[in-house]
C-alpha positions as CSV (number, residue, x, y, z in Angstrom):
1,M,29.6,260.1,-73.3
2,A,29.1,263.3,-72.0
3,G,27.9,263.6,-68.6
4,V,25.2,265.0,-66.6
5,V,27.4,268.2,-65.9
6,T,29.8,270.1,-68.4
7,K,33.2,271.1,-66.8
8,G,33.8,274.6,-66.0
9,T,37.5,274.7,-66.8
10,E,39.1,272.5,-69.8
11,Y,42.7,271.1,-68.7
12,A,45.1,270.6,-71.4
13,N,47.7,268.0,-71.0
14,G,50.8,269.5,-68.9
15,S,48.4,272.1,-67.4
16,Q,49.1,273.2,-63.8
17,I,46.4,272.3,-61.2
18,T,45.9,275.3,-59.1
19,S,43.3,276.1,-56.5
20,S,41.8,278.9,-58.6
21,N,41.6,276.3,-61.6
22,L,40.0,273.6,-59.3
23,N,37.4,276.4,-57.9
24,A,36.7,277.4,-61.7
25,L,36.2,273.5,-62.5
26,V,33.3,273.6,-59.8
27,D,31.9,277.0,-59.8
28,D,31.4,277.3,-63.5
29,A,30.0,273.5,-64.1
30,K,26.4,273.6,-65.6
31,F,23.8,270.7,-66.1
32,S,23.9,269.2,-69.6
33,S,20.9,268.0,-71.4
34,N,21.8,264.5,-70.2
35,A,20.6,265.5,-66.7
36,V,16.9,265.5,-67.8
37,D,14.5,263.4,-69.6
38,D,12.9,266.2,-71.6
39,G,9.4,264.5,-70.1
40,S,9.0,265.1,-66.8
41,T,11.9,267.4,-66.3
42,A,13.8,269.9,-68.5
43,L,16.5,272.8,-68.3
44,N,15.5,276.1,-67.8
45,D,16.7,279.3,-69.8
46,S,19.0,280.6,-67.1
47,A,22.5,281.5,-68.1
48,I,23.3,278.7,-65.7
49,P,20.5,276.4,-66.5
50,A,18.6,274.7,-63.6
51,I,16.7,271.4,-63.6
52,I,12.9,272.1,-63.7
53,V,9.6,270.0,-63.5
54,K,7.8,270.4,-67.2
55,N,4.4,271.5,-67.2
56,G,2.2,268.2,-67.2
57,G,5.1,266.5,-66.5
58,I,4.1,264.7,-63.7
59,S,1.5,262.1,-64.7
60,A,-0.3,259.5,-62.5
61,V,2.6,257.1,-63.4
62,K,4.8,259.4,-61.4
63,L,2.7,259.5,-58.3
64,A,3.1,256.7,-55.8
65,T,0.1,255.2,-54.4
66,D,-1.4,257.0,-51.3
67,A,1.3,259.9,-52.1
68,V,-1.8,262.6,-52.3
69,E,-2.6,263.4,-48.8
70,T,-5.6,265.4,-47.7
71,A,-3.7,268.5,-46.7
72,K,-2.4,268.8,-50.2
73,I,-5.9,269.3,-51.8
74,K,-7.5,272.9,-51.7
75,D,-11.0,273.0,-50.4
76,S,-12.1,274.8,-53.5
77,N,-10.4,272.3,-55.9
78,V,-12.8,269.5,-55.1
79,T,-15.4,270.3,-57.6
80,T,-18.6,268.5,-58.4
81,A,-17.0,267.2,-61.6
82,K,-14.6,265.4,-59.6
83,I,-17.1,263.2,-57.6
84,L,-18.8,260.5,-59.0
85,D,-22.2,260.1,-58.6
86,A,-22.1,256.6,-56.8
87,N,-19.5,257.9,-54.7
88,V,-21.8,260.0,-52.4
89,T,-23.3,257.5,-50.2
90,T,-25.3,258.0,-47.1
91,A,-22.8,257.0,-44.9
92,K,-20.9,260.2,-46.2
93,I,-23.5,262.4,-45.2
94,A,-24.0,263.8,-41.5
95,D,-27.5,263.7,-40.4
96,S,-27.1,267.4,-39.4
97,N,-26.1,268.2,-42.8
98,V,-29.4,267.3,-44.5
99,T,-31.0,271.0,-43.9
100,T,-34.2,272.5,-45.4
101,A,-32.2,274.5,-48.0
102,K,-30.8,271.3,-49.6
103,I,-34.2,269.8,-50.1
104,A,-35.7,271.0,-53.4
105,A,-39.4,272.4,-53.2
106,D,-41.8,269.5,-54.3
107,A,-38.9,266.8,-53.8
108,V,-40.8,265.1,-50.8
109,T,-43.3,262.8,-52.5
110,T,-46.3,260.7,-51.0
111,A,-44.2,257.6,-51.5
112,K,-41.6,259.3,-48.9
113,I,-44.0,260.0,-46.2
114,A,-45.0,257.2,-43.7
115,D,-48.5,256.1,-43.9
116,D,-49.2,256.6,-40.1
117,V,-47.1,259.8,-39.7
118,A,-48.2,262.1,-36.8
119,L,-47.9,265.9,-37.1
120,G,-46.6,267.5,-34.0
121,G,-47.1,271.0,-33.1
122,N,-49.9,273.0,-34.9
123,P,-49.5,272.3,-38.6
124,T,-51.9,274.3,-41.0
125,T,-53.3,273.6,-44.4
126,T,-55.7,275.3,-47.0
127,T,-59.3,275.5,-45.7
128,Q,-61.4,273.8,-48.0
129,S,-64.6,275.6,-49.7
130,A,-68.0,275.1,-47.9
131,G,-69.8,272.1,-49.1
132,N,-66.7,270.5,-50.1
133,N,-67.5,266.5,-50.2
134,S,-64.1,264.8,-50.7
135,T,-61.1,263.1,-49.0
136,R,-59.3,266.6,-48.6
137,I,-58.2,267.3,-45.2
138,A,-60.5,269.6,-43.1
139,T,-59.2,272.2,-41.0
140,T,-60.8,273.3,-37.7
141,A,-62.0,276.6,-39.8
142,Y,-63.7,274.4,-42.1
143,V,-65.5,272.5,-39.6
144,D,-66.4,275.2,-37.6
145,A,-67.7,277.1,-40.4
146,Q,-69.8,273.8,-41.4
147,V,-71.0,273.4,-37.5
148,N,-72.0,277.1,-37.3
149,L,-73.7,276.9,-40.8
150,A,-77.4,277.3,-39.9
151,P,-79.5,276.7,-43.0
152,S,-82.1,279.0,-43.4
153,R,-85.3,277.5,-43.0
154,V,-88.6,279.0,-45.2
155,A,-92.0,278.3,-43.6
156,V,-95.0,278.8,-45.7
157,Y,-98.7,277.8,-44.4
158,T,-102.1,278.2,-46.1
159,G,-103.7,281.3,-46.0
160,S,-107.0,280.0,-44.8
161,D,-107.9,276.4,-43.9
162,I,-109.6,274.3,-46.6
163,S,-112.8,272.7,-46.8
164,Q,-113.0,270.5,-49.9
165,T,-116.6,269.8,-51.1
166,S,-116.2,268.3,-54.1
167,S,-114.3,265.1,-55.6
168,G,-110.7,265.9,-56.4
169,D,-107.6,267.0,-54.6
170,P,-107.9,269.9,-52.5
171,T,-106.3,273.1,-53.8
172,Y,-104.8,276.1,-51.7
173,T,-102.8,279.0,-51.4
174,L,-99.7,279.4,-49.4
175,T,-98.5,282.2,-47.7
176,E,-94.6,282.7,-46.8
177,V,-94.1,282.9,-42.8
178,S,-90.1,283.5,-42.9
179,D,-87.2,283.2,-45.5
180,P,-84.5,285.5,-44.5
181,S,-82.1,284.2,-47.2
182,S,-84.7,284.2,-50.0
183,I,-84.4,280.5,-50.8
184,G,-87.9,280.1,-52.0
185,T,-90.6,281.8,-54.2
186,V,-94.3,281.3,-53.0
187,S,-96.9,281.0,-56.0
188,G,-100.3,279.6,-55.3
189,S,-99.7,276.4,-53.7
190,T,-96.0,275.8,-54.7
191,V,-92.8,277.1,-53.7
192,T,-90.1,277.4,-56.4
193,V,-86.4,276.9,-55.0
194,S,-82.9,277.3,-57.0
195,A,-80.5,274.7,-57.8
196,G,-79.2,272.8,-54.7
197,Y,-80.1,270.2,-52.1
198,Y,-83.0,270.5,-49.8
199,S,-84.5,269.1,-46.8
200,V,-88.4,269.3,-46.9
201,A,-91.1,268.4,-44.0
202,A,-94.6,269.2,-43.5
203,T,-97.2,269.0,-40.6
204,F,-101.1,269.3,-40.9
205,S,-104.5,268.4,-39.4
206,L,-106.9,266.5,-41.6
207,K,-110.4,265.2,-41.1
208,N,-113.4,263.5,-42.8
209,T,-116.1,266.1,-43.6
210,T,-118.9,263.7,-44.6
211,N,-120.4,260.6,-43.3
212,S,-118.6,258.3,-45.7
213,T,-115.6,255.9,-45.5
214,G,-112.5,257.2,-46.9
215,N,-108.6,257.6,-46.6
216,Y,-107.0,261.2,-46.6
217,T,-103.3,262.0,-46.5
218,G,-100.9,264.4,-47.4
219,Q,-97.6,264.1,-49.8
220,I,-94.9,266.2,-50.6
221,V,-94.1,266.4,-54.4
222,T,-91.9,268.4,-56.9
223,N,-92.1,269.7,-60.3
224,I,-95.8,270.1,-61.0
225,N,-96.6,269.7,-64.5
226,S,-99.8,271.5,-66.3
227,A,-102.0,268.7,-65.3
228,G,-101.3,269.3,-61.5
229,E,-99.4,266.1,-61.5
230,S,-96.1,265.9,-59.9
231,A,-93.0,264.4,-61.8
232,Q,-91.6,263.2,-58.5
233,E,-93.2,262.1,-55.3
234,F,-91.6,262.0,-51.8
235,G,-92.6,261.7,-48.2
236,Q,-96.1,260.7,-47.3
237,A,-97.9,260.8,-44.1
238,T,-99.6,258.2,-42.4
239,P,-103.2,258.2,-44.0
240,V,-106.1,259.5,-41.8
241,T,-109.0,256.8,-41.9
242,S,-112.5,257.5,-41.1
243,G,-115.8,255.7,-41.6
244,G,-117.8,258.7,-40.7
245,L,-117.7,262.2,-39.1
246,S,-114.3,262.9,-37.3
247,S,-112.3,265.4,-35.5
248,F,-109.1,266.7,-36.8
249,Q,-106.1,264.4,-36.8
250,T,-102.7,265.8,-36.9
251,R,-100.1,264.2,-39.4
252,E,-96.4,264.9,-40.0
253,I,-94.3,263.9,-43.1
254,K,-90.7,263.6,-41.6
255,P,-87.9,265.5,-43.5
256,V,-86.9,264.1,-47.2
257,T,-83.9,265.1,-49.3
258,I,-84.8,266.7,-52.5
259,D,-82.1,266.8,-55.1
260,A,-82.3,270.1,-57.1
261,S,-79.0,270.2,-58.5
262,A,-80.2,270.1,-62.1
263,G,-82.2,273.6,-61.7
264,S,-84.8,275.3,-60.1
265,T,-87.6,273.0,-58.8
266,T,-91.1,273.4,-57.6
267,I,-92.1,272.1,-54.1
268,R,-95.8,271.5,-53.2
269,L,-97.5,269.7,-50.4
270,K,-100.4,267.6,-52.0
271,F,-103.6,266.3,-50.1
272,L,-104.9,263.0,-51.5
273,K,-108.2,261.0,-50.9
274,V,-109.4,257.5,-52.3
275,N,-113.0,258.4,-52.9
276,T,-115.5,261.4,-53.7
277,A,-116.0,262.1,-49.7
278,T,-115.0,265.8,-49.0
279,C,-112.3,266.6,-46.3
280,Q,-111.0,269.6,-44.5
281,T,-107.6,270.9,-43.4
282,E,-106.3,273.1,-40.9
283,K,-102.7,274.2,-39.7
284,T,-100.9,273.3,-42.4
285,I,-97.1,274.1,-42.6
286,L,-94.5,273.4,-45.0
287,Y,-90.8,273.6,-44.1
288,I,-88.1,274.0,-46.6
289,T,-84.4,273.7,-45.6
290,K,-81.6,274.5,-47.9
291,L,-78.7,271.9,-47.4
292,T,-76.2,273.3,-50.1
């Protein structure tokens, strides 16, 4: 069986061994095909073939355990595809390596934020619109705007005092005193306001002008219909009770809130009495404050 090398010189029986022949025997020797397995190794195409490692010849089986050292792996050769998802653990990530750039936008969800987190420094957020009534965070700008929001008040009063000389509720004409933001329109004894929420109050003086028993009071009503009645009745002052001629008694209707969010609303201060006795009013003032 042929060996791993071929002889450089063939000697015949009786050949003389000389130094030249010995040198040629070694110098001209070549590796034979028996020197390689043709799986992991092979002979190259040189005139004097050399043993080489075949492409793909080094398999996992040929590598000893722990034979691949860190120094033998190029930095650029560790790709994402070579790392199993489960192999990236928290312990393998340095605290300083989790930077803002590594966190995707909108990736921090509510569940990842502590319930009692304390924000340091001067964090900012969107300033909500005026009148927003929700669980959204209010900024100092929003709070200042609400605190400094001075609702415009429209004050209206009777053009002249009323002296009612027959049965029925007194009728009167209101005159606008002040309405810088034009929140109301006065017509006769009513004020029409646009959609919104309002605080309405009134003061007046009232007395019995005949020698008969009667109770008299004032009442804030809204949405007067064609019959002169109200669709809704709100605050009412303490009645003025008299068994005969009396002096004026001042009454006040404390502020009441009127929901006019569905649309424009008419507001009126209505005087009431329980019998046919006559009454007289003076210093009647109706206050309307727009809340939202």
